[in-house]
N, C-alpha and C positions, 0 to 999 in steps of 0.2 A: 774219797775217804779210803784209807788203808784198812782192809778187813783182816788180813793175815800177814804176819811179818816174822821172819826168821833172822836172828842176829848172831853171827859168829858160831854157827852150829857145828859141833864136832861129835862124831860118834864112831865107835869101834866095836867090832865083833871079835872076841878072843884076842884082843890087842892088835887086831888088824884094822887100821884106820879106814873108814868108809866115807865119812864126811869130814872135810878138813876146812872148817871156817866158812860155812855157807851163809851168805847174806842174800836175802830176797824178800820181795813183798808182793802181795796180791791186792789190788784195789777192788772194792765192792763193785760187782757187776762185770768183772773181767772174765774172759775165757783164756786161760793160761795153759800152755803146754810145757811139760818138763821133758826134755830130750837128752840124749847122750848115749855113748857106747855101753855095751854090757859091762856091768861092774862099776859104772861111774857114780852110783849112789842114788839113782832115781827113786827106787822103791823105798829105800831107807829114809830119804828125805820126806817122801809122802807120809810115811808112818810117823815121822817126827812131827810133821805139820798137824797131823790128826790126833796127836797125843797118845798114839799107840805105844811109842817108845819115848823115853826121856833122854834127851841129849846128854852126853858126858860133859859138855861145856856149851854155853850159849843158851839162848832162850827163844821160845816161840810164843808170840802173842796173837790172840784172836780178839779183834776189836778192842785192843789196848790192854787186855787182861791175859796174864801168863796162863798158857794152856795147862801147865803143870799144876796150877792151883784150882782148876775147874774139874769137877767130877766127870767121869765118862758119861754118866746119865745126862748131865746138863749139856755137855758137848754134843751128845747125840740128838738133842732137840734143835740144834742150830747147824750142825754139819753132819753130812752123811759120807761115809768112806766105803768104797767098793774095792776090795782087794782082788788079786788074780785068782785067789783060792776059794772065792765064793762058790758054793755048790750045794745042791739039795738032792740027795739020793733017795729020800723018802717019798712015798706016794702022796704028796701034798698037791692040792689044786693050786693053780696060779693065784687065785684069790687068797688062799690061805698063806701063801708065801708073801704076797704083797702086804697082807695085814700084819706080818711080822714087823714091818716098818713102824707100826704104831706103838710098839713096846716101850720106847723111851718116854712116851707121854702117859703111860698108865701107872697108877700107883700100885703098891703091892696088893695083890689079890683082886685088883680091879679088872673087870671084864670089859671086852670091847663093846662099844655102844653104837647107836645109829650114826653118830657123827664120824666115828672111825670108819665105818663102812662107806660113808659118803666120800671121805678123804681117799680111801683105797680105790673107790670107783673112779675118782678123778685122776688119780695117779696112773691107773691102768689105761684110761682114755688118753692121757698125755703121752704115755709111752707106747701107745698103739698096740696094746695087748688085751684090751677089754673084750675082744671077741674070743679070747682064749681063757677067760676067767674060770670056767668049769673044767678045763682040761688039766690032766696031771702034768706037773712040771717035768716029770721024767719022760714024758712022751712027746715033747715038742722039740723043735730044732735048736741047735746051739745059738743061732742068731736070735730066735724068739726068747730063749732062756735068758740071754744077756739083757734083752729089753725088759723082761720080768724083774730082773735084779735091779735095773734102773728104776722101775716102777716101785719096787720095795723101798729103795732109797728115797724116792719122791714122797712116799707115804709118811716119811719122817717129818715132812714139811721143812726141809733144811733151807738155810740161806746160802750155804756153801756145799757144793757137791764135788767130791774128790774121787777120782777113778784111776786104778792102776792097770794099764794095758787092757782096756775093755774090749778091744777088737782082736786080741791075740787068738789064733786058731780059727778065725772066721774068714770066709772067702771075701773077695773084693766087694761084691755087692752088699754083703752084710756089714762090712767095715764102713762103707759109705753111709748106709742107713743109720748106723749108730752115731756117726758124727753129725749127720743131718738132724737126728733126733736131739742130740745134745745142743746143737746150735739153736734149734727151735725153742727148746726149754730155756736156754740162756736168754733168748730175746723175749719170749712171752712171759716167763715167770720172773724175769730180772734175776735169774739165778747166777751166782758166781760159780764158775767151773774151773777146776784144776785137774788136768789129765796127764798121766805119764804115758808116753808113747815111744815106741821104737821106730815108728814109721815117720820119717822126716817129711815126706810129701803130704801125708794126711794132716800132720801137725801144722805144716806151713799153710795149707789151704784153709784150715778152719780156726786156728787159734789167733787171738788178737795179739798175744805176747808169748814169746818163747824164752825159756830158761835152759841154756845148754850147759850140762854138767860134764866135767872132765876130771876123772880120778878124784872125785869127792869135792871138787871146787867148781864155782861158777865160772865158766869160760867166756860166756857172752849172754847178755840179756837184751831183749828189744823186740821189735817187729820181725816178721818173717824175713823181710828184706835185709834187716840188720844182722840177723843171725845165720840165715841159710846162705852163706857165702863160700865160694870155693876155697879161699885161703884159710878161713876159720875151720871149715869141715875137714879139710885135708890135714890140718895140724891136729885136730882132736881125734879124728877117726883113723889117722895114719894110712889113708889110702887115697888114690887119685879119684876125683869126682868131676863131673861137669854140672854146672848150675845154669839152667835156662829159665826163661820167664814163661809161665803159662799164659798164652795169648788170650784165653777166655777170661781168666780171673785176675791176671796181673801178678799172681803169687809166684815165688821161685819154685822150681822143680829140680830135683836132684837125680842125676843118672850116674851110674858107676862108670869109671874111666874118665880120663882127662886128657886135654891136649893144649 
């Protein structure tokens, strides 16, 4: 079943076209990676899919209903979006930050209740930050903080989790931990995941489907084997690459330089 669908999406910033007729869909339960060069429209597409911006032309549908016709509050009960700019510089505890994810489910002036606390506890356990619950979010590592933000998103109890470059500025070990976490949540919670990534190898290893953007258009969609190909990547990225197969996982692996 199609959960999320974009049809002929166009968007421009100050008359500068960023998305130029994007068509794509995400099936319920898929783990999808959006990849492409800098400036190809990845973040803008994610914002359009999440209803943060309204396309100049075209339409985004979530479970058959136009996203533009659904309130932000109602969308937040079904989908959680983590941007690159998520940050908390106030001395909040990890638990307090995660509980912010319950806001879409609260009526005006309604206070958090025991069920909200239980949902937050589960989210922290799922994101492996329950041992940090009482620590200040300003005093934990960048990798731990990223997991806290994922826990906050999980506390929304979404069916769809969308993330924009969640591993940027993290070292390799933390990058792998984040992708392993998302894979586990995808499998255990049957969570649909859409992730924007600049790292072709991480995306190829963990995503079921890849959507490759090039100058605001979809250049290729399919499995890692269908998208991570020498001819396609060299055309889109404009540089020589070598694509080999990871002998352990069978997934394609990209290296700079070609022959």
